[in-house]
C-alpha positions as CSV (number, residue, x, y, z in Angstrom):
1,X,184.8,76.4,87.7
2,X,184.2,79.6,85.8
3,X,183.2,77.8,82.6
4,X,180.8,75.7,84.6
5,X,179.1,78.8,86.0
6,X,178.8,80.3,82.5
7,X,177.2,77.1,81.2
8,X,174.8,77.0,84.1
9,X,173.9,80.7,83.5
10,X,173.2,80.0,79.8
11,X,171.1,76.9,80.8
12,X,169.1,79.0,83.3
13,X,168.6,81.8,80.6
14,X,167.2,79.2,78.2
15,X,164.9,77.7,80.8
16,X,163.5,81.0,81.8
17,X,163.0,82.0,78.2
18,X,161.1,78.8,77.4
19,X,159.0,79.1,80.5
20,X,158.1,82.7,79.8
21,X,157.3,81.9,76.1
22,X,155.0,79.0,77.3
23,X,153.1,81.2,79.6
24,X,152.9,84.0,77.0
25,X,151.5,81.5,74.4
26,X,149.1,80.1,77.0
27,X,147.8,83.4,78.3
28,X,147.8,85.7,75.3
29,X,147.6,83.7,72.1
30,X,145.2,80.9,73.1
31,X,142.8,83.2,74.9
32,X,141.6,85.0,71.7
33,X,138.1,83.8,72.5
34,X,137.8,86.0,75.6
35,X,136.8,89.0,73.5
36,X,134.3,91.3,74.9
37,X,130.8,90.0,74.4
38,X,127.5,91.9,74.5
39,X,124.9,90.8,76.9
40,X,121.8,89.4,75.2
41,X,118.9,91.8,75.1
42,X,115.9,90.5,76.9
43,X,112.7,90.5,74.9
44,X,109.5,92.1,75.8
45,X,108.6,95.6,77.0
46,X,110.0,97.1,80.2
47,X,108.4,99.8,82.3
48,X,110.5,102.6,83.8
49,X,109.4,103.4,87.3
50,X,110.4,107.0,87.5
């Protein structure tokens, strides 16, 4: 029974490691394109109403 629990514990460790690696890859490594972007400047002149 004790060896079964050890095997089950190792399997659960592996599953959680793989799931966390998947989410890390999905959220951090694939989202490089979410860098800060500047807003486009609007052309033309603007008047300050002060």
